[in-house]
C-alpha positions in Angstrom: -11.3 5.8 -3.7 -7.8 6.8 -4.8 -5.6 4.9 -7.3 -1.8 4.8 -7.2 0.2 3.5 -10.2 2.9 1.3 -8.7 6.6 1.3 -9.9 9.1 -1.5 -9.8 6.7 -4.2 -8.5 4.5 -6.9 -10.0 1.2 -5.2 -9.1 0.1 -2.6 -11.6 -1.8 -0.3 -9.2 -3.3 0.0 -5.7 -6.8 1.3 -5.0 -7.3 2.5 -1.5 -9.7 4.5 0.6 -8.9 6.6 3.7 -11.4 7.9 6.2 -10.6 10.0 9.2 -6.8 9.2 8.8 -7.7 5.5 8.9 -7.2 3.0 6.1 -10.8 1.9 5.1 -9.9 -0.4 2.2 -7.0 -1.5 0.0 -7.0 -3.5 -3.2 -3.9 -4.4 -5.2 -4.4 -4.9 -9.0 -1.9 -7.6 -10.0 0.9 -9.0 -7.9 1.1 -12.0 -5.7 -2.6 -12.5 -5.0 -2.3 -14.1 -1.6 0.3 -11.7 -0.3 -1.5 -8.6 -1.5 -4.8 -9.8 0.0 -3.0 -10.4 3.3 -1.5 -7.0 3.3 -4.8 -5.3 2.5 -6.5 -7.3 5.3 -3.9 -6.5 7.9 -3.8 -2.7 7.3 -7.6 -2.3 7.2 -8.6 -0.2 10.2 -5.0 1.0 10.9 -4.0 4.6 11.1 -2.3 5.9 8.0 0.9 6.9 9.8 1.2 3.5 11.4 0.9 1.7 8.1 3.6 4.0 6.6 5.9 3.5 9.5 5.6 -0.3 9.3 5.8 -0.8 5.6 8.0 2.0 4.2 11.3 0.6 2.9 10.2 -3.0 2.7 12.3 -4.5 -0.1 11.5 -7.4 -2.5 14.5 -9.3 -3.8 16.8 -6.3 -4.1 14.3 -4.2 -6.2 14.5 -1.3 -3.8 10.7 -1.5 -3.2 7.9 -4.0 -2.8 4.1 -4.0 -2.8 4.0 -3.0 0.9 6.5 -0.2 0.3 4.4 1.0 -2.7 1.3 1.1 -0.4 3.3 3.2 2.1 4.3 5.5 -0.7 0.7 5.8 -2.0 -0.5 6.6 1.5 2.2 9.2 2.0 1.3 10.8 -1.3 -2.4 10.9 -0.4 -1.6 12.4 3.0 0.4 15.2 1.4 -2.5 16.3 -0.8 
C-alpha cells in the first residue's frame, strides 16, 4: 500500500495499491466522500496507464488540479519508482 500526500485539493492523501500494473485498490482520505468513493470504485481493476490517461489534467473549479488529477499524479509517481 502506497500513500500519496495530495496538494491543492480537499482530500489529504490517497492510499493505493498496484499489482501487475493494475490498480488493486484506492482510498481517498478526506474530500467529497461520494465522489472519491466513486472514483476509487471506477478505477479498481484498470491498468495504471489507462487511469493516468483518463484522469490527468482534470480540474476542479480552476484549482489547476482535482482529486482525480491527484490520483493520476500519484500513480505516475509510483510508476516512475
